[in-house]
C-alpha positions, 0 to 999 in steps of 0.5 A: 468444922462442917457442923460448926459452919452449918450451925452458923448458917442456920443461926444466920438464916433464923436471924434473917427470918425471925431474930428473937428465935436465933438469939434465943437459941444462942443465949438459952432464951435469957435476957438478950432474947427478951431484949431482942423480942421487945426490939422485934415488937417495936420495929423489925430492923432494930431486932435484926441489927441486934440479932446479927450483933449478938451472933457475931460477938458469940461466934467471935468469942467462941472461936477465941475460947476454942483456941484457948484465948480469953474471949474478952470482957463485957460488951455494950447491949449484951447481958448474958454470960453465955454470949459474952463467954462464947458458950464457955462456962464462967470457970473456963473463962476465968481460967483462960483470963488467968492464963492470958495474964501469965502469958503477958507477964512472961512476954514483958519479962523477956522483952 
């Protein structure tokens, strides 16, 4: 738990000082990092907003995956599966999605 908290604080501090690096660490320097870098060159404030949006979505979905819940579908302005899946693999997310569908069917059947 302490390790997760320190990671989150570290990403937040990087987001304050240099957002493209924070986003790059979250998405392994893929498309979202490129978008954030372009926003950083165009204006620092849009880069900060995008960086905090990316990190909030990532940590929220990471929490869902750790609890065994489906993290959710696509989100606006996020282009990398790593962020959308909360760090989980595509196979893991498919398994969680299937499990959520089964849970919903059983709940409907009982009601």
